[in-house]
C-alpha positions in Angstrom: 11.9 8.5 6.0 11.5 12.3 5.3 8.0 13.8 5.6 6.7 10.6 7.2 4.8 12.7 9.9 2.4 14.0 7.2 1.0 10.5 6.7 -0.3 10.7 10.2 -1.6 14.2 9.7 -3.4 13.0 6.6 -4.8 10.0 8.5 -6.2 12.5 11.1 -7.9 14.4 8.3 -9.4 11.2 6.9 -10.6 10.3 10.4 -12.4 13.7 10.6 -14.0 13.0 7.3 -15.3 9.6 8.4 -16.8 11.2 11.5 -18.6 13.9 9.6 -20.0 11.2 7.2 -21.7 9.5 10.2 -22.8 12.8 11.7 -24.2 14.4 8.5 -26.0 11.2 7.7 -27.7 11.1 11.1 -28.4 14.9 10.8 -30.1 14.7 7.5 -32.1 11.6 8.4 -33.3 13.1 11.7 -34.4 16.2 9.8 -36.2 14.5 7.0 -36.9 10.9 8.1 -36.3 10.0 4.5 -34.1 7.3 3.1 -34.2 9.2 -0.2 -32.6 12.3 1.4 -30.0 10.0 3.1 -29.1 8.4 -0.2 -28.9 11.8 -1.9 -26.5 13.0 0.7 -24.2 10.1 0.0 -24.6 10.5 -3.8 -23.9 14.2 -3.7 -20.2 13.7 -2.8 -19.8 10.9 -5.3 -21.3 13.1 -8.1 -19.0 16.0 -7.2 -15.9 13.8 -7.3 -17.1 12.2 -10.6 -17.6 15.6 -12.3 -14.1 16.9 -11.3 -12.3 13.6 -11.9 -10.8 14.2 -15.4 -10.3 18.0 -14.8 -8.5 17.3 -11.5 -6.0 15.0 -13.2 -5.2 17.6 -15.9 -4.8 20.3 -13.2 -2.5 18.0 -11.2 -0.2 17.6 -14.2 -0.4 21.3 -15.2 0.2 23.1 -11.9 2.1 22.7 -8.7 0.5 19.8 -6.8 1.6 21.1 -3.4 -0.2 24.4 -4.0 -3.3 22.5 -5.1 -3.4 20.4 -2.0 -2.9 23.5 0.3 -5.7 25.5 -1.4 -8.1 22.6 -1.4 -7.4 21.9 2.3 -8.3 25.5 3.1 -11.4 25.3 1.0 -12.6 22.2 2.8 -11.8 23.7 6.1 -14.2 26.6 5.4 -16.9 24.5 3.6 -17.5 22.1 6.5 -17.9 25.0 8.9 -20.8 26.4 6.9 -23.0 23.6 8.2 -22.8 24.8 11.8 -25.0 27.9 11.2 -26.8 26.3 8.3 -27.6 22.6 9.0 -30.6 22.4 6.7 -30.8 19.3 4.4 -30.4 21.3 1.2 -27.2 22.9 2.6 -25.9 19.5 3.6 -26.4 18.3 0.0 -24.6 21.4 -1.4 -21.7 21.1 1.0 -21.3 17.4 0.4 -21.3 18.0 -3.4 -18.7 20.8 -3.1 -16.6 18.7 -0.7 -16.6 15.8 -3.2 -15.7 18.3 -6.0 -12.8 19.9 -4.1 -11.7 16.6 -2.4 -11.1 15.1 -5.8 -8.5 17.8 -6.6 -6.7 17.1 -3.4 -6.8 13.3 -3.6 -5.6 13.2 -7.2 -2.8 15.6 -6.6 -1.7 13.9 -3.4 -1.7 10.4 -4.8 0.2 11.5 -7.9 2.7 13.4 -5.8 3.5 10.5 -3.3 6.5 9.3 -5.4 7.9 12.8 -5.4 7.4 13.3 -1.7 8.7 9.9 -0.5 10.8 8.5 -3.4 10.0 5.8 -5.9 12.1 3.3 -3.9 9.7 3.7 -0.9 6.4 3.3 -2.7 5.3 -0.1 -1.4 6.3 0.8 2.1 4.5 4.2 2.0 1.4 2.8 0.4 1.2 0.0 2.9 1.4 2.6 5.7 -1.2 4.7 4.0 -3.5 1.6 3.8 -2.9 0.8 7.4 -3.6 4.3 8.7 -6.6 4.5 6.4 -8.1 1.4 7.9 -7.5 2.7 11.5 -9.0 6.1 10.5 -12.1 4.4 9.1 -12.7 2.2 12.1 -12.1 4.9 14.7 -13.9 7.6 12.7 -17.0 5.5 12.2 -17.1 4.6 15.9 -16.1 8.0 17.3 -18.5 10.0 15.0 -21.6 8.8 16.7 -20.1 8.9 20.2 -18.9 12.5 19.9 -22.2 13.6 18.4 -24.1 12.2 21.4 -21.7 13.7 23.9 -20.7 17.0 22.4 -23.2 17.7 19.5 -22.7 17.7 15.7 -21.1 21.1 15.9 -18.0 19.7 17.7 -17.5 17.0 15.2 -17.6 19.5 12.3 -15.1 21.7 14.1 -12.7 18.8 14.6 -13.0 17.9 10.9 -12.4 21.5 9.9 -9.3 21.7 12.2 -8.0 18.5 10.6 -8.0 20.2 7.2 -6.4 23.3 8.6 -3.6 21.1 10.2 -3.0 19.4 6.9 -2.7 22.7 5.1 -0.2 24.0 7.6 1.8 20.8 7.6 2.0 20.8 3.8 3.1 24.4 3.8 6.0 23.6 6.1 7.1 20.4 4.2 9.9 20.5 1.7 10.3 18.4 -1.5 10.8 18.8 -5.2 7.2 19.9 -6.1 7.7 21.7 -9.4 4.8 21.2 -11.8 4.8 17.8 -13.4 4.3 18.9 -17.1 5.0 22.5 -18.1 2.7 23.5 -20.9 5.5 23.9 -23.4 6.8 20.4 -22.7 3.5 18.6 -22.9 1.5 19.9 -25.8 1.6 16.9 -28.1 -1.5 16.8 -30.1 -2.6 20.3 -29.2 -0.8 22.6 -31.7 -4.1 24.4 -32.3 -4.3 25.3 -28.7 -0.9 26.9 -28.9 -2.0 29.1 -31.8 -4.8 30.6 -29.7 -4.3 33.5 -27.2 -3.2 32.0 -23.9 -5.9 33.8 -22.0 -8.8 32.6 -24.3 -11.3 30.1 -23.1 -10.8 28.2 -26.4 -7.2 27.8 -25.6 -7.9 26.4 -22.1 -10.5 23.9 -23.4 -8.3 22.8 -26.3 -5.4 22.4 -24.0 -7.4 20.2 -21.7 -8.7 18.2 -24.6 -5.1 17.7 -25.8 -4.2 16.5 -22.3 -7.0 14.0 -22.2 -6.1 12.7 -25.7 -2.5 12.3 -24.5 -3.6 10.1 -21.6 -5.8 8.1 -23.9 -2.9 7.6 -26.3 -0.7 6.6 -23.3 -3.2 4.0 -22.1 -3.3 2.5 -25.6 0.4 1.7 -25.4 0.0 0.3 -21.8 -2.4 -2.6 -22.3 -1.6 -4.1 -18.9 -2.4 -0.8 -17.1 -5.7 -0.6 -19.1 -6.6 -4.1 -17.9 -6.0 -3.0 -14.3 -8.3 0.0 -14.8 -11.1 -2.2 -16.1 -10.9 -4.6 -13.2 -10.8 -1.6 -10.8 -14.0 -0.3 -12.3 -15.7 -3.8 -11.7 -14.2 -3.8 -8.2 -15.7 -0.5 -7.2 -19.0 -1.6 -8.8 -19.1 -4.6 -6.5 -18.3 -2.5 -3.5 -21.8 -1.1 -3.6 -23.1 -4.5 -2.3 -21.1 -4.7 0.9 -21.3 -0.9 1.7 -25.1 -1.2 1.5 -25.2 -4.6 3.0 -23.0 -4.2 6.1 -25.5 -2.2 8.2 -28.2 -4.6 7.1 -26.1 -7.6 8.1 -25.3 -6.0 11.5 -29.1 -5.6 12.1 -29.6 -9.3 11.3 -26.8 -10.2 13.8 -28.5 -8.3 16.6 -31.3 -5.8 15.9 -30.9 -4.3 19.4 -27.2 -3.7 19.0 -27.0 -2.9 15.3 -24.4 0.0 15.7 -22.2 -2.2 17.8 -22.0 -5.1 15.3 -21.7 -2.6 12.4 -18.6 -1.2 14.2 -17.3 -4.7 15.0 -17.5 -5.8 11.3 -15.4 -2.9 10.1 -13.1 -3.1 13.1 -12.2 -6.8 12.4 -11.8 -5.8 8.7 -9.5 -3.1 9.8 -7.4 -5.5 11.9 -6.9 -7.7 8.9 -6.0 -4.7 6.8 -3.4 -3.5 9.4 -1.8 -7.0 9.6 -1.5 -7.2 5.8 0.2 -3.8 5.6 2.9 -5.0 8.0 3.7 -8.1 6.0 3.6 -6.7 2.4 6.7 -4.5 2.6 8.8 -7.5 3.8 8.0 -9.6 0.6 10.1 -8.6 -2.4 7.6 -10.1 -4.9 5.0 -7.6 -3.9 7.4 -4.8 -4.9 8.3 -6.3 -8.3 4.8 -7.3 -9.5 2.1 -4.9 -8.1 -0.2 -5.2 -11.2 -0.2 -9.0 -11.1 -0.8 -9.1 -7.4 -3.7 -6.6 -7.6 -5.4 -8.8 -10.1 -4.8 -12.0 -8.0 -5.9 -10.3 -4.7 -9.1 -8.9 -6.1 -11.1 -12.2 -6.4 -10.0 -13.3 -2.9 -11.2 -10.0 -1.6 -14.6 -10.6 -3.2 -14.7 -14.2 -1.9 -14.1 -12.8 1.5 -17.1 -10.4 1.2 -19.3 -13.2 0.0 -18.2 -15.3 3.0 -19.1 -12.5 5.3 -22.7 -12.5 4.1 -23.1 -16.3 3.8 -24.4 -16.6 7.3 -25.8 -14.7 10.2 -23.5 -16.3 12.8 -21.2 -13.8 14.3 -18.5 -16.4 14.9 -18.3 -16.8 11.1 -18.9 -13.2 10.0 -16.0 -11.7 12.0 -13.3 -14.1 10.9 -14.5 -13.7 7.3 -14.3 -9.9 7.8 -10.7 -10.2 9.1 -9.6 -12.3 6.1 -11.3 -9.9 3.7 -9.4 -7.0 5.3 -6.1 -8.8 4.5 -7.0 -9.3 0.8 -8.5 -5.8 0.5 -5.3 -4.2 1.8 -3.1 -6.2 -0.6 -5.3 -5.2 -3.5 -5.6 -1.5 -2.7 -1.9 -1.1 -1.8 -0.6 -2.7 -5.0 -3.2 -0.8 -7.0 -1.9 2.6 -5.8 1.7 1.4 -6.5 0.7 0.5 -10.1 -0.7 4.0 -10.7 2.3 5.8 -9.0 4.8 3.9 -11.1 3.6 5.7 -14.2 5.6 8.7 -15.6 5.4 11.9 -13.4 4.3 14.0 -16.4 1.1 12.1 -16.8 0.6 10.6 -13.4 -2.0 13.2 -12.3 -4.2 12.4 -15.2 -3.8 8.6 -14.5 -5.2 9.3 -11.0 -7.9 11.5 -12.5 -9.0 8.6 -14.6 -8.9 6.3 -11.5 -11.0 8.9 -9.6 -13.6 8.9 -12.3 -13.8 5.1 -12.4 -14.0 5.0 -8.6 -17.0 7.3 -8.4 -18.6 5.8 -11.5 -18.3 2.2 -10.2 -19.5 3.1 -6.7 -22.4 5.1 -8.2 -23.5 2.2 -10.4 -23.1 -0.2 -7.5 -25.2 1.9 -5.2 -27.9 2.0 -7.9 -27.8 -1.7 -8.8 -27.6 -3.1 -5.2 -31.1 -2.0 -4.0 -32.6 -2.8 -7.4 -31.3 -6.4 -7.1 -32.6 -6.6 -3.5 -36.1 -6.1 -4.8 -35.9 -9.6 -6.3 -33.2 -11.3 -4.2 -32.1 -11.5 -0.6 -29.1 -9.8 0.9 -26.7 -12.7 0.4 -27.8 -13.3 -3.2 -27.3 -9.6 -3.9 -23.8 -9.7 -2.6 -22.9 -12.9 -4.4 -24.3 -11.4 -7.7 -22.2 -8.2 -7.6 -19.1 -9.8 -6.2 -19.5 -12.7 -8.5 -19.3 -10.2 -11.3 -16.0 -8.8 -9.7 -14.5 -12.3 -9.6 -15.4 -13.0 -13.2 -13.9 -9.6 -14.3 -10.7 -10.3 -12.3 -10.3 -13.8 -13.7 -10.7 -12.4 -17.3 -8.3 -9.7 -16.3 -5.7 -12.2 -15.1 -5.9 -14.1 -18.4 -5.6 -11.0 -20.5 -2.8 -9.6 -18.4 -0.9 -12.9 -18.7 -1.4 -12.9 -22.5 -0.3 -9.3 -22.7 2.9 -9.8 -20.7 3.8 -13.1 -22.5 3.4 -11.5 -25.9 5.5 -8.5 -24.9 8.2 -10.9 -23.6 8.2 -12.8 -26.9 8.5 -9.7 -29.0 11.3 -8.5 -26.8 13.1 -11.8 -27.2 12.8 -11.5 -31.0 14.1 -8.0 -30.9 10.8 -6.5 -32.3 10.4 -4.0 -29.5 12.5 -2.3 -26.9 12.8 -4.1 -23.5 9.6 -3.9 -21.5 9.7 -1.8 -18.4 7.4 -3.8 -16.1 7.1 -1.0 -13.6 5.6 1.2 -16.3 2.6 -1.2 -16.6 2.5 -2.3 -13.0 4.5 -5.5 -13.3 
């Protein structure tokens, strides 16, 4: 498969980002001894990504995505190096915010461009490999971040992360694929005639053009009910994720307070092993390729049940197998979700990923707010079952609505009331 090597380059970049997450968290906590500052450092990146979400989708559809990815890689390469001479907590917050802001432009453009780089026919295989490499990067990055900081200092970790962005930019520059802009302005101005009447250089024209782009994606989603259902379940899914992201280090401490870091790593390592196994199996099953939307909705409640099972006990012989099973369901859900979004039309795909980026950050943000508030009244397991119970309920409702939507569409098609349904356009 052409350009396959870049998937490994991207995984190395992700590994670097995981390492600096650990290092910057340790750095800011050591400087402030404040959980509030630590939480703020995590929130800064989420807020940056949330603010740029919709705009990054519009930009990805209006401009050359390859150039966007290269420019944002160079920006991130420079931003992370600023923390070597200026490691103050305030600077860490600023850099985390800017990294989230810039990173959203890269991720939206990259995810939207995957079908152009690797071909529509390879989407499930590519997304399975991306999930596999992502799991490996997360596990190694979290484990290596602390080790390298202890051995070489935080500066070395930041340099490695910076070099990973540089390597990604160089690799992208050398890659070749059809990367013309997805939607030239003259071909995608439905609903924005007023914008066309204004001078091209005016601020009003730019704002009206972006508003027209957002209206177009809203109109598109109204015609794709099944895709809209997937989006709503995805929002609930990311909301529930706040529980296990907050809870995993707390669970590790309960397993062994003297070896908290070890068990924290083991939990995610076994999750990653399940994730990797799942990504080897998925491409071999044709049903996964034909019905990604349906499979995402079915996999999501099993993923949440897995997380509930992880926190149901403090016995490591139960926690680790539950983590492994959760990794299997998680990989199925995330791989098929990416495939659903990538099967939308290229002219609007960037904005679809922009919406997904906003929902991702919004859900995580709300989850991180809700989880500690719930823990003021409930214990760790009760908090996890509350948030993931909400995810399960949302997924079950989504399955029923999705089934009703597809059955109604099939009936209308059978009676000749509408054109034949393109299942891939709505995720199957």
